[in-house]
C-alpha positions, -999 to +999 in steps of 0.1 A: -443+612-200-436+577-199-464+548-194-441+520-182-454+512-142-421+501-137-390+513-152-364+488-166-332+509-168-316+536-145-321+564-170-360+556-174-361+556-133-345+591-135-371+603-163-396+593-146-388+607-112-382+642-130-416+638-145-430+636-111-409+662-096-427+687-120-460+679-113-452+681-076-437+717-084-467+724-104-491+711-077-472+736-051-475+763-070-515+757-078-517+751-042-499+785-034-520+801-057-549+791-034-534+801-006-532+838-021-567+836-024-576+824+010-553+852+021-575+877+004-607+860+016-598+861+052-586+894+053-619+908+036-636+883+065-614+899+093-602+863+094-566+859+113-540+834+100-536+806+124-564+775+128-550+750+147-580+731+148-579+728+108-542+726+107-544+695+130-572+679+106-549+690+079-516+671+094-539+638+104-555+634+068-524+641+056-506+612+076-536+590+069-535+595+030-497+588+034-501+554+054-528+545+031-502+550-001-474+529+016-459+561+027-443+568+062-468+590+077-440+610+094-425+619+061-456+635+050-464+654+084-430+668+081-433+678+043-468+691+049-457+710+083-428+729+061-456+736+037-477+750+063-452+773+077-440+786+041-480+796+038-480+814+072-448+833+061-459+838+027-491+850+039-476+872+065-458+893+035-492+895+015-511+910+043-481+934+052-481+943+015-514+957+020-541+931+023-573+946+045-578+929+077-564+929+112-533+951+123-504+925+127-507+941+168-543+930+167-530+896+155-499+891+172-522+893+202-543+866+197-520+842+172-493+819+185-458+821+170-453+801+137-428+774+154-403+771+118-398+806+116-406+825+148-430+847+135-466+854+143-486+851+114-515+877+101-535+858+072-543+823+062-519+786+069-550+765+073-549+759+035 
């Protein structure tokens, strides 16, 4: 891993970007593992997927952190909306594959559909 804060050549800049990309993917994989555990916890507690209040808090926090870091808040929000949509879909599949908790029909009656996929979710998206 490079220690220079500012790359001085194109290959050095690209190498640093590659390193950062790898870290981002590793963090996403870590997050996904936690989302999987959350799905099981929520199923055991007979809880549904969506928590709009938590999702709004998460997105507001992401926007604030992005702004403080000098990143456009809308970019961070868009990325995390996609991450949340993936979490919802993954947890729906996990629940359908045998996790305990409310049935898909029960959850569909009380939960909105996911705007990205149009699917009704049944496990835990507010991760």
